[in-house]
VODOLUM-186000 format. One record per atom (N, C-alpha, C): residue in one letter; y, x, z; residue number from 1; atom name. Coordinates in steps of 0.05 Angstrom, whole numbers, plus 5000, padded with zeros to 4 digits. Each point is the difference from the previous one (the first is absolute). Layout:
{A,{Y,X,Z},NUM,CA}
...
END
This chain:
{M,{9211,0450,1717},1,N}
{M,{5006,4998,5028},1,CA}
{M,{4994,5027,5013},1,C}
{A,{5018,5010,5016},2,N}
{A,{4997,5026,5014},2,CA}
{A,{5008,4996,5029},2,C}
{H,{4992,5020,5017},3,N}
{H,{5007,4999,5028},3,CA}
{H,{5023,5020,5006},3,C}
{F,{5020,4991,5015},4,N}
{F,{5023,5016,5007},4,CA}
{F,{5003,5001,5030},4,C}
{V,{5007,5023,5010},5,N}
{V,{5005,5004,5029},5,CA}
{V,{5029,5007,5004},5,C}
{I,{5014,4986,5018},6,N}
{I,{5028,5005,5005},6,CA}
{I,{5003,5008,5030},6,C}
{M,{5014,5021,5005},7,N}
{M,{5006,5008,5028},7,CA}
{M,{5029,4993,5006},7,C}
{G,{5004,4983,5020},8,N}
{G,{5026,4991,5007},8,CA}
{G,{5006,4971,4992},8,C}
{C,{5003,4983,5020},9,N}
{C,{5004,4972,4994},9,CA}
{C,{5029,4992,5007},9,C}
{G,{5019,5016,4991},10,N}
{G,{5028,4992,5001},10,CA}
{G,{5006,4983,4977},10,C}
{R,{5026,4997,4994},11,N}
{R,{5008,4984,4977},11,CA}
{R,{4988,5010,4974},11,C}
{V,{5000,5027,4998},12,N}
{V,{4990,5013,4976},12,CA}
{V,{4970,4994,4997},12,C}
{G,{4985,5006,5021},13,N}
{G,{4971,4996,4998},13,CA}
{G,{4992,4971,4995},13,C}
{A,{5013,4982,5013},14,N}
{A,{4994,4972,4996},14,CA}
{A,{5005,4991,4972},14,C}
{T,{5023,5010,4988},15,N}
{T,{5006,4993,4972},15,CA}
{T,{4978,5010,4982},15,C}
{L,{4992,5025,5004},16,N}
{L,{4978,5011,4983},16,CA}
{L,{4975,4984,5003},16,C}
{A,{4993,4994,5025},17,N}
{A,{4975,4985,5005},17,CA}
{A,{5000,4973,4985},17,C}
{H,{5022,4986,5002},18,N}
{H,{5002,4973,4987},18,CA}
{H,{4999,5003,4969},18,C}
{T,{5014,5020,4990},19,N}
{T,{5000,5004,4971},19,CA}
{T,{4973,5007,4989},19,C}
{L,{4986,5018,5014},20,N}
{L,{4973,5008,4991},20,CA}
{L,{4980,4977,5002},20,C}
{E,{5002,4984,5022},21,N}
{E,{4982,4978,5003},21,CA}
{E,{5006,4979,4978},21,C}
{D,{5025,4995,4994},22,N}
{D,{5007,4981,4979},22,CA}
{D,{4990,5009,4973},22,C}
{S,{4995,5026,4997},23,N}
{S,{4990,5010,4974},23,CA}
{S,{4969,4999,4999},23,C}
{G,{4988,4990,5021},24,N}
{G,{4971,4996,5000},24,CA}
{G,{4984,5023,5013},24,C}
{H,{5014,5019,5013},25,N}
{H,{4987,5023,5012},25,CA}
{H,{4993,4994,5029},25,C}
{S,{4981,5015,5011},26,N}
{S,{4995,4999,5029},26,CA}
{S,{5017,5021,5014},26,C}
{V,{5009,4993,5024},27,N}
{V,{5020,5016,5014},27,CA}
{V,{4992,5003,5029},27,C}
{A,{5003,5024,5011},28,N}
{A,{4998,5005,5028},28,CA}
{A,{5026,5013,5009},28,C}
{I,{5012,4991,5022},29,N}
{I,{5025,5011,5010},29,CA}
{I,{4997,5009,5029},29,C}
{I,{5010,5024,5005},30,N}
{I,{4996,5013,5026},30,CA}
{I,{5027,5002,5014},30,C}
{D,{5000,4995,5026},31,N}
{D,{5023,5005,5017},31,CA}
{D,{4991,5004,5029},31,C}
{Q,{5015,5017,5014},32,N}
{Q,{4994,5006,5028},32,CA}
{Q,{5005,4976,5018},32,C}
{D,{5019,4984,4992},33,N}
{D,{5009,4977,5016},33,CA}
{D,{4991,4974,4986},33,C}
{D,{4981,4986,5013},34,N}
{D,{4990,4976,4987},34,CA}
{D,{5021,4978,4997},34,C}
{R,{5022,5002,5014},35,N}
{R,{5022,4980,4997},35,CA}
{R,{5013,5003,4973},35,C}
{A,{4997,5023,4987},36,N}
{A,{5012,5005,4974},36,CA}
{A,{4988,4981,4979},36,C}
{F,{4975,4992,5004},37,N}
{F,{4986,4983,4981},37,CA}
{F,{5013,4972,4998},37,C}
{R,{5019,4994,5018},38,N}
{R,{5014,4974,4998},38,CA}
{R,{5017,4999,4975},38,C}
{R,{5006,5023,4989},39,N}
{R,{5016,5000,4975},39,CA}
{R,{4984,4990,4976},39,C}
{L,{4974,5000,5003},40,N}
{L,{4983,4990,4978},40,CA}
{L,{5000,4970,5000},40,C}
{R,{4999,4988,4976},41,N}
{R,{5000,4971,4998},41,CA}
{R,{4974,4989,5012},41,C}
{S,{5001,4975,5007},42,N}
{S,{4977,4987,5013},42,CA}
{S,{4975,4999,4983},42,C}
{G,{5004,5000,4973},43,N}
{G,{4977,4998,4983},43,CA}
{G,{4989,5027,4991},43,C}
{F,{5009,5022,5012},44,N}
{F,{4991,5026,4992},44,CA}
{F,{4970,5003,5008},44,C}
{T,{4984,5008,4981},45,N}
{T,{4971,5001,5005},45,CA}
{T,{4989,5029,5002},45,C}
{G,{5017,5020,4998},46,N}
{G,{4991,5028,5002},46,CA}
{G,{4993,5008,5028},46,C}
{R,{4990,5024,5003},47,N}
{R,{4993,5011,5026},47,CA}
{R,{5025,5009,5015},47,C}
{K,{5001,4995,5025},48,N}
{K,{5021,5009,5018},48,CA}
{K,{4987,5019,5020},48,C}
{V,{5007,5026,4998},49,N}
{V,{4987,5020,5016},49,CA}
{V,{5020,5012,5020},49,C}
{T,{4995,4998,5025},50,N}
{T,{5018,5011,5020},50,CA}
{T,{4990,5028,5007},50,C}
{G,{5018,5020,4996},51,N}
{G,{4992,5027,5006},51,CA}
{G,{5019,5020,4988},51,C}
{V,{4994,5026,5004},52,N}
{V,{5017,5021,4990},52,CA}
{V,{4991,5005,4971},52,C}
{G,{5020,5000,4982},53,N}
{G,{4994,5001,4971},53,CA}
{G,{4987,5025,4989},53,C}
{F,{5001,5022,5016},54,N}
{F,{4987,5024,4990},54,CA}
{F,{4974,5006,5015},54,C}
{D,{4991,4981,5017},55,N}
{D,{4975,5003,5013},55,CA}
{D,{4977,4992,4981},55,C}
{R,{4980,5017,4998},56,N}
{R,{4978,4996,4981},56,CA}
{R,{4986,4974,5005},56,C}
{D,{4994,4993,5025},57,N}
{D,{4986,4975,5006},57,CA}
{D,{5017,4976,4992},57,C}
{T,{5026,5002,5005},58,N}
{T,{5018,4978,4992},58,CA}
{T,{5000,4997,4970},58,C}
{L,{5002,5021,4986},59,N}
{L,{5000,4999,4970},59,CA}
{L,{4973,4990,4990},59,C}
{K,{4978,5008,5012},60,N}
{K,{4974,4990,4992},60,CA}
{K,{4998,4970,5005},60,C}
{Q,{5011,4990,5022},61,N}
{Q,{5000,4972,5006},61,CA}
{Q,{5016,4984,4979},61,C}
{A,{5021,5013,4990},62,N}
{A,{5016,4987,4979},62,CA}
{A,{4988,5001,4973},62,C}
{G,{4977,5014,4997},63,N}
{G,{4987,5002,4974},63,CA}
{G,{5011,5022,4983},63,C}
{C,{5010,5021,5012},64,N}
{C,{5012,5021,4984},64,CA}
{C,{4979,5015,4983},64,C}
{D,{4975,4999,5008},65,N}
{D,{4979,5013,4985},65,CA}
{D,{4994,4986,4973},65,C}
{E,{5011,4975,4997},66,N}
{E,{4996,4985,4976},66,CA}
{E,{5027,4994,4986},66,C}
{A,{5021,5012,5010},67,N}
{A,{5027,4993,4991},67,CA}
{A,{5007,5012,4973},67,C}
{Y,{5013,4985,4983},68,N}
{Y,{5011,5010,4975},68,CA}
{Y,{5025,5016,5005},68,C}
{A,{5016,4991,5020},69,N}
{A,{5026,5013,5006},69,CA}
{A,{5007,4996,5029},69,C}
{F,{5017,5019,5010},70,N}
{F,{5009,5000,5027},70,CA}
{F,{5030,5004,5001},70,C}
{A,{5015,4984,5014},71,N}
{A,{5029,5003,5003},71,CA}
{A,{5007,5002,5029},71,C}
{A,{5014,5021,5008},72,N}
{A,{5009,5004,5027},72,CA}
{A,{5030,4995,5001},72,C}
{V,{5007,4977,5012},73,N}
{V,{5028,4992,5000},73,CA}
{V,{5010,4993,5028},73,C}
{S,{4990,5015,5020},74,N}
{S,{5009,4996,5027},74,CA}
{S,{5028,5013,5004},74,C}
{S,{5010,4999,5024},75,N}
{S,{5027,5011,5005},75,CA}
{S,{5001,5030,5006},75,C}
{G,{4976,5013,5000},76,N}
{G,{4999,5028,5006},76,CA}
{G,{4991,5018,4977},76,C}
{D,{5017,5019,4992},77,N}
{D,{4993,5018,4978},77,CA}
{D,{4974,5015,5005},77,C}
{N,{4997,5012,5024},78,N}
{N,{4976,5016,5006},78,CA}
{N,{4975,4983,5000},78,C}
{S,{5002,4977,5011},79,N}
{S,{4976,4982,5001},79,CA}
{S,{4993,4991,4972},79,C}
{N,{5020,4995,4983},80,N}
{N,{4994,4991,4973},80,CA}
{N,{4986,5022,4984},80,C}
{I,{5010,5025,5002},81,N}
{I,{4989,5022,4985},81,CA}
{I,{4972,5006,5011},81,C}
{L,{4996,5001,5026},82,N}
{L,{4974,5006,5011},82,CA}
{L,{4979,4979,4992},82,C}
{A,{5008,4974,5002},83,N}
{A,{4982,4979,4992},83,CA}
{A,{4992,5002,4970},83,C}
{T,{5020,5006,4984},84,N}
{T,{4995,5002,4971},84,CA}
{T,{4981,5023,4994},84,C}
{R,{5004,5023,5014},85,N}
{R,{4982,5022,4995},85,CA}
{R,{4971,4994,5009},85,C}
{V,{4997,4986,5022},86,N}
{V,{4974,4992,5009},86,CA}
{V,{4987,4981,4980},86,C}
{A,{5015,4981,4990},87,N}
{A,{4990,4981,4980},87,CA}
{A,{4991,5014,4975},87,C}
{R,{5015,5020,4991},88,N}
{R,{4994,5014,4976},88,CA}
{R,{4977,5021,5004},88,C}
{E,{5002,5016,5021},89,N}
{E,{4982,5022,5004},89,CA}
{E,{4974,4993,5013},89,C}
{T,{5000,4980,5018},90,N}
{T,{4976,4992,5014},90,CA}
{T,{4986,4977,4986},90,C}
{F,{5016,4980,4991},91,N}
{F,{4988,4976,4988},91,CA}
{F,{5002,5001,4969},91,C}
{H,{5012,5021,4989},92,N}
{H,{5002,5004,4971},92,CA}
{H,{5012,4976,4985},92,C}
{V,{5021,4989,5012},93,N}
{V,{5015,4979,4987},93,CA}
{V,{5016,5012,4977},93,C}
{A,{4997,4990,4976},94,N}
{A,{5012,5012,4977},94,CA}
{A,{5030,4996,4998},94,C}
{H,{5010,4977,5009},95,N}
{H,{5028,4993,4997},95,CA}
{H,{5013,4997,5028},95,C}
{V,{5018,5018,5007},96,N}
{V,{5013,4999,5026},96,CA}
{V,{5030,5003,4996},96,C}
{V,{5015,4989,5020},97,N}
{V,{5029,5004,5000},97,CA}
{V,{5010,4998,5029},97,C}
{A,{5020,5016,5006},98,N}
{A,{5011,5000,5027},98,CA}
{A,{5030,4995,4999},98,C}
{R,{5009,4983,5018},99,N}
{R,{5029,4995,5002},99,CA}
{R,{5011,5021,5019},99,C}
{I,{5023,5012,4992},100,N}
{I,{5013,5020,5018},100,CA}
{I,{5029,4993,5004},100,C}
{Y,{5011,5009,5022},101,N}
{Y,{5028,4996,5007},101,CA}
{Y,{5016,5025,4995},101,C}
{D,{4987,5024,4999},102,N}
{D,{5014,5025,4997},102,CA}
{D,{4995,5010,4971},102,C}
{P,{5019,4996,4982},103,N}
{P,{4995,5009,4972},103,CA}
{P,{4996,5030,4998},103,C}
{G,{5010,5015,5020},104,N}
{G,{4997,5029,4999},104,CA}
{G,{4971,5009,5002},104,C}
{R,{4983,4982,5009},105,N}
{R,{4972,5007,5002},105,CA}
{R,{4984,4994,4975},105,C}
{A,{5013,4988,4981},106,N}
{A,{4986,4990,4976},106,CA}
{A,{4986,5023,4985},106,C}
{E,{5013,5023,4998},107,N}
{E,{4987,5022,4985},107,CA}
{E,{4975,5010,5014},107,C}
{I,{5001,5001,5026},108,N}
{I,{4976,5008,5015},108,CA}
{I,{4977,4981,4995},108,C}
{Y,{5005,4974,5001},109,N}
{Y,{4979,4981,4996},109,CA}
{Y,{4990,5000,4971},109,C}
{Q,{5019,5004,4981},110,N}
{Q,{4992,5001,4972},110,CA}
{Q,{4981,5024,4996},110,C}
{R,{5004,5022,5014},111,N}
{R,{4982,5023,4997},111,CA}
{R,{4973,4994,5011},111,C}
{L,{4998,4981,5018},112,N}
{L,{4974,4991,5011},112,CA}
{L,{4987,4980,4981},112,C}
{G,{5015,4993,4979},113,N}
{G,{4989,4980,4981},113,CA}
{G,{5002,4972,5010},113,C}
{I,{5019,4994,5018},114,N}
{I,{5003,4974,5011},114,CA}
{I,{5025,4987,4988},114,C}
{P,{4998,4979,4984},115,N}
{P,{5024,4986,4990},115,CA}
{P,{5015,4987,5023},115,C}
{T,{5026,5003,5000},116,N}
{T,{5017,4989,5022},116,CA}
{T,{5022,4982,4988},116,C}
{V,{5009,4982,5017},117,N}
{V,{5023,4983,4994},117,CA}
{V,{5019,5003,5023},117,C}
{A,{5024,5010,4995},118,N}
{A,{5020,5004,5021},118,CA}
{A,{5011,4973,5008},118,C}
{A,{5003,4996,5026},119,N}
{A,{5010,4974,5010},119,CA}
{A,{5027,4993,4990},119,C}
{V,{5017,5020,4995},120,N}
{V,{5027,4994,4991},120,CA}
{V,{5001,4987,4973},120,C}
{R,{4979,5003,4984},121,N}
{R,{4999,4987,4974},121,CA}
{R,{4974,4984,4997},121,C}
{W,{4990,4992,5022},122,N}
{W,{4974,4987,5000},122,CA}
{W,{5002,4971,4992},122,C}
{S,{4979,4991,4986},123,N}
{S,{4996,4971,4995},123,CA}
{S,{4970,4995,4998},123,C}
{A,{4992,4976,5005},124,N}
{A,{4971,4994,4998},124,CA}
{A,{4990,5006,4971},124,C}
{D,{5018,4995,4981},125,N}
{D,{4992,5005,4972},125,CA}
{D,{4993,5029,4996},125,C}
{Q,{5015,5019,5012},126,N}
{Q,{4994,5028,4996},126,CA}
{Q,{4974,5008,5011},126,C}
{V,{4992,4989,5023},127,N}
{V,{4974,5006,5012},127,CA}
{V,{4978,4988,4983},127,C}
{L,{5003,4975,4991},128,N}
{L,{4980,4988,4983},128,CA}
{L,{4995,5015,4975},128,C}
{R,{5021,5012,4988},129,N}
{R,{4997,5016,4976},129,CA}
{R,{4982,5024,5004},129,C}
{R,{4998,5009,5024},130,N}
{R,{4984,5024,5006},130,CA}
{R,{4972,4993,5007},130,C}
{I,{4994,4975,5006},131,N}
{I,{4973,4993,5008},131,CA}
{I,{4987,4980,4981},131,C}
{L,{5016,4988,4982},132,N}
{L,{4990,4981,4981},132,CA}
{L,{5007,5010,4972},132,C}
{P,{4981,5010,4985},133,N}
{P,{5006,5010,4973},133,CA}
{P,{5014,4979,4982},133,C}
{E,{4992,4975,5002},134,N}
{E,{5013,4980,4983},134,CA}
{E,{5029,4996,5007},134,C}
{Q,{5008,5007,5025},135,N}
{Q,{5028,4997,5008},135,CA}
{Q,{5017,5021,4987},135,C}
{H,{4992,5026,5002},136,N}
{H,{5018,5020,4988},136,CA}
{H,{4999,4999,4970},136,C}
{L,{4978,4989,4988},137,N}
{L,{5000,4997,4971},137,CA}
{L,{5018,4977,4991},137,C}
{A,{5008,4983,5020},138,N}
{A,{5020,4979,4993},138,CA}
{A,{5026,5012,4992},138,C}
{G,{5005,5025,5010},139,N}
{G,{5023,5015,4989},139,CA}
{G,{5025,5000,5017},139,C}
{D,{5013,5023,5000},140,N}
{D,{5026,5003,5013},140,CA}
{D,{5023,4991,4982},140,C}
{Y,{4995,5002,4973},141,N}
{Y,{5022,4993,4981},141,CA}
{Y,{4988,4991,4974},141,C}
{R,{5011,4979,4989},142,N}
{R,{4993,4991,4973},142,CA}
{R,{5024,5001,4982},142,C}
{E,{4996,5010,4976},143,N}
{E,{5022,5001,4981},143,CA}
{E,{5006,4971,4990},143,C}
{P,{5023,4995,4989},144,N}
{P,{5009,4972,4995},144,CA}
{P,{4981,4982,4985},144,C}
{S,{4985,5012,4981},145,N}
{S,{4981,4983,4985},145,CA}
{S,{4976,4992,5016},145,C}
{G,{4995,5014,5022},146,N}
{G,{4976,4994,5016},146,CA}
{G,{4975,5013,4990},146,C}
{R,{5002,5015,4979},147,N}
{R,{4976,5012,4988},147,CA}
{R,{4991,5026,5014},147,C}
{L,{5019,5015,5011},148,N}
{L,{4994,5025,5013},148,CA}
{L,{5006,4998,5030},148,C}
{V,{4984,5014,5016},149,N}
{V,{5003,4999,5029},149,CA}
{V,{4997,5029,5011},149,C}
{L,{5016,5006,5020},150,N}
{L,{4997,5025,5014},150,CA}
{L,{4984,4995,5025},150,C}
{A,{4977,5014,5003},151,N}
{A,{4982,4994,5022},151,CA}
{A,{4987,5025,5011},151,C}
{E,{4992,4999,5026},152,N}
{E,{4984,5021,5011},152,CA}
{E,{4971,4995,4991},152,C}
{V,{4985,5022,4996},153,N}
{V,{4972,4999,4993},153,CA}
{V,{4984,5017,5018},153,C}
{D,{4975,4993,5004},154,N}
{D,{4981,5016,5016},154,CA}
{D,{4983,5017,4982},154,C}
{L,{4997,5025,5006},155,N}
{L,{4984,5018,4984},155,CA}
{L,{4976,5010,5015},155,C}
{H,{4978,5003,4986},156,N}
{H,{4976,5012,5012},156,CA}
{H,{5006,5028,5009},156,C}
{E,{4987,5008,5022},157,N}
{E,{5007,5027,5011},157,CA}
{E,{4994,5023,4981},157,C}
{Q,{4983,4995,4980},158,N}
{Q,{4994,5021,4981},158,CA}
{Q,{5022,5005,4979},158,C}
{W,{5021,4983,5001},159,N}
{W,{5023,5005,4984},159,CA}
{W,{5018,5022,5011},159,C}
{I,{4995,5008,5026},160,N}
{I,{5016,5021,5012},160,CA}
{I,{4998,5025,4984},160,C}
{G,{5023,5012,4994},161,N}
{G,{5000,5025,4984},161,CA}
{G,{5004,4995,4970},161,C}
{H,{4997,4975,4991},162,N}
{H,{5003,4994,4972},162,CA}
{H,{5030,4998,4994},162,C}
{P,{5009,5008,4976},163,N}
{P,{5028,4997,4993},163,CA}
{P,{5008,4971,4996},163,C}
{V,{5025,4994,5004},164,N}
{V,{5010,4973,4997},164,CA}
{V,{4995,4991,4971},164,C}
{G,{5002,5018,4981},165,N}
{G,{4995,4992,4972},165,CA}
{G,{4972,4989,4995},165,C}
{A,{4981,5011,5015},166,N}
{A,{4972,4990,4997},166,CA}
{A,{4998,4972,5011},166,C}
{I,{5014,4994,5022},167,N}
{I,{5000,4973,5011},167,CA}
{I,{5012,4980,4980},167,C}
{E,{5022,5008,4988},168,N}
{E,{5013,4983,4980},168,CA}
{E,{4982,4996,4976},168,C}
{A,{4987,5021,4990},169,N}
{A,{4983,4997,4977},169,CA}
{A,{4976,4982,5005},169,C}
{A,{4988,5003,5023},170,N}
{A,{4976,4984,5007},170,CA}
{A,{5006,4971,5004},170,C}
{S,{5024,4994,5012},171,N}
{S,{5006,4972,5007},171,CA}
{S,{5018,4986,4981},171,C}
{G,{5013,5015,4982},172,N}
{G,{5019,4988,4981},172,CA}
{G,{5025,4990,5014},172,C}
{T,{5008,5015,5021},173,N}
{T,{5024,4993,5015},173,CA}
{T,{5020,5024,4999},173,C}
{R,{5023,4996,5012},174,N}
{R,{5020,5022,5003},174,CA}
{R,{5005,5003,5029},174,C}
{V,{4995,5024,5011},175,N}
{V,{5006,5006,5028},175,CA}
{V,{5030,5003,5004},175,C}
{A,{5012,4981,5014},176,N}
{A,{5029,5000,5004},176,CA}
{A,{5008,5020,5021},176,C}
{F,{4986,5001,5022},177,N}
{F,{5006,5019,5021},177,CA}
{F,{4977,5001,5020},177,C}
{L,{4999,5021,5016},178,N}
{L,{4981,5003,5022},178,CA}
{L,{5014,4999,5027},178,C}
{T,{4988,4990,5020},179,N}
{T,{5010,5003,5027},179,CA}
{T,{4983,5022,5014},179,C}
{R,{5012,5022,5008},180,N}
{R,{4986,5022,5012},180,CA}
{R,{5014,5008,5025},180,C}
{F,{4985,4999,5023},181,N}
{F,{5011,5006,5026},181,CA}
{F,{5024,4983,5006},181,C}
{G,{4999,4975,4991},182,N}
{G,{5022,4981,5007},182,CA}
{G,{5023,5001,4981},182,C}
{E,{5000,5018,4980},183,N}
{E,{5023,5002,4981},183,CA}
{E,{4991,4995,4972},183,C}
{G,{5017,4987,4984},184,N}
{G,{4994,4996,4972},184,CA}
{G,{5005,5024,4983},184,C}
{I,{4982,5006,4981},185,N}
{I,{5004,5022,4982},185,CA}
{I,{4994,4991,4971},185,C}
{L,{5015,5010,4981},186,N}
{L,{4996,4994,4972},186,CA}
{L,{4980,5020,4990},186,C}
{P,{4978,4991,4987},187,N}
{P,{4979,5019,4991},187,CA}
{P,{5010,5015,4975},187,C}
{G,{4993,5026,4998},188,N}
{G,{5006,5016,4977},188,CA}
{G,{4975,5007,4986},188,C}
{P,{5001,5016,4979},189,N}
{P,{4976,5008,4984},189,CA}
{P,{4979,5013,5017},189,C}
{G,{5008,5014,5022},190,N}
{G,{4980,5014,5016},190,CA}
{G,{4992,4986,5025},190,C}
{T,{5009,4975,5004},191,N}
{T,{4994,4986,5025},191,CA}
{T,{4972,4989,5000},191,C}
{S,{4986,5005,5022},192,N}
{S,{4973,4989,5004},192,CA}
{S,{4999,4981,5024},192,C}
{Y,{4981,4983,5000},193,N}
{Y,{4996,4981,5022},193,CA}
{Y,{4988,5015,5023},193,C}
{Q,{5012,4997,5024},194,N}
{Q,{4991,5013,5024},194,CA}
{Q,{4991,4979,5021},194,C}
{E,{4983,5010,5018},195,N}
{E,{4990,4982,5021},195,CA}
{E,{5024,4990,5016},195,C}
{G,{5001,4974,5005},196,N}
{G,{5022,4988,5015},196,CA}
{G,{5022,4989,4983},196,C}
{D,{5000,5006,4974},197,N}
{D,{5020,4989,4982},197,CA}
{D,{4997,4970,4997},197,C}
{T,{5023,4987,4996},198,N}
{T,{5000,4972,4991},198,CA}
{T,{5010,5000,4972},198,C}
{V,{4985,4988,4982},199,N}
{V,{5007,5001,4971},199,CA}
{V,{5012,4973,4992},199,C}
{H,{5023,5001,4987},200,N}
{H,{5014,4976,4990},200,CA}
{H,{5001,5001,4970},200,C}
{V,{4988,4980,4987},201,N}
{V,{4999,5000,4971},201,CA}
{V,{5013,4976,4987},201,C}
{M,{5009,5003,4976},202,N}
{M,{5009,4977,4984},202,CA}
{M,{4976,4992,4983},202,C}
{L,{4994,4974,5000},203,N}
{L,{4977,4990,4985},203,CA}
{L,{5005,4973,4989},203,C}
{E,{4985,4992,4981},204,N}
{E,{5001,4973,4989},204,CA}
{E,{4987,4981,5020},204,C}
{I,{5014,4979,5007},205,N}
{I,{4991,4982,5022},205,CA}
{I,{4972,4989,4995},205,C}
{G,{4993,4995,4975},206,N}
{G,{4974,4989,4994},206,CA}
{G,{4977,5020,5003},206,C}
{R,{5007,5026,5004},207,N}
{R,{4979,5020,5002},207,CA}
{R,{4997,5010,5029},207,C}
{S,{5010,4985,5019},208,N}
{S,{4999,5009,5028},208,CA}
{S,{4972,5005,5010},208,C}
{D,{4982,4981,4995},209,N}
{D,{4972,5003,5010},209,CA}
{D,{4986,5023,4986},209,C}
{E,{5005,5003,4974},210,N}
{E,{4987,5021,4984},210,CA}
{E,{5010,5028,5010},210,C}
{V,{5026,5002,5004},211,N}
{V,{5011,5026,5009},211,CA}
{V,{4989,5007,5027},211,C}
{Q,{4999,4981,5019},212,N}
{Q,{4990,5006,5026},212,CA}
{Q,{4971,5008,4999},212,C}
{R,{4984,4987,4983},213,N}
{R,{4972,5006,4998},213,CA}
{R,{4996,5029,4989},213,C}
{I,{5016,5008,4981},214,N}
{I,{4998,5027,4988},214,CA}
{I,{5007,5021,5021},214,C}
{L,{5022,4996,5014},215,N}
{L,{5010,5021,5019},215,CA}
{L,{4984,5000,5026},215,C}
{A,{4986,4978,5007},216,N}
{A,{4984,5000,5024},216,CA}
{A,{4972,5012,4994},216,C}
{S,{4995,5008,4975},217,N}
{S,{4974,5012,4993},217,CA}
{S,{5003,5030,4997},217,C}
{V,{4977,5013,5000},218,N}
{V,{4999,5029,4997},218,CA}
{V,{5011,5007,4972},218,C}
{P,{5018,5020,4998},219,N}
{P,{5011,5007,4973},219,CA}
{P,{4977,5008,4981},219,C}
{A,{5003,4992,4975},220,N}
{A,{4981,5008,4980},220,CA}
{A,{5002,5030,4994},220,C}
{K,{4977,5012,4997},221,N}
{K,{4999,5029,4994},221,CA}
{K,{5009,5005,4971},221,C}
{E,{5016,5021,4997},222,N}
{E,{5010,5007,4973},222,CA}
{E,{4977,5011,4984},222,C}
{S,{4998,4991,4975},223,N}
{S,{4979,5010,4982},223,CA}
{S,{5006,5029,4992},223,C}
{E,{4979,5016,4999},224,N}
{E,{5004,5028,4994},224,CA}
{E,{5002,5005,4970},224,C}
END
């Protein structure tokens, strides 16, 4: 069980709040207009916080200092990005995602290390994949036998600068592609993992937990 904070109680935010609560997590949802909380079902037990989503006191009231992840899905790009930066930089929330309406800004936000989901191709599932490791390990694609899955994986920050080949060797996976500054790239022999990259690997479905555990850990030092 983990704690999640959502900024924006529109259709998107309410869907996320219900999904996370149904999964057994604790949830706090923030909105400037308390009438927005009417979108939540009557049995919702999470915190409802009225306030500006990038205000530190509001975020603290929502439990951002104990949050596993933060999702900013309000109707304003600037508010979403600002709130996400405050959650990450002030409250040190490890997993953040911001919904944006202007895809042209994606590269700027990626350079800030903020995962974004463009509204034009947005779905609740895409946001959940960025804040729930078990969701993106469920995979974007499975080959017909169901044995292999293409999935996003989270890497420890100390993997930055390591070649893709080292990631493959350590995890027993094949890196299919990277998302860098909002664009997909095919890794070559000289490609290294950079800060802000999203790594997509092909793996055996039964090894999902093992692979995530390996890549979320500090890389092993090479023997001399």
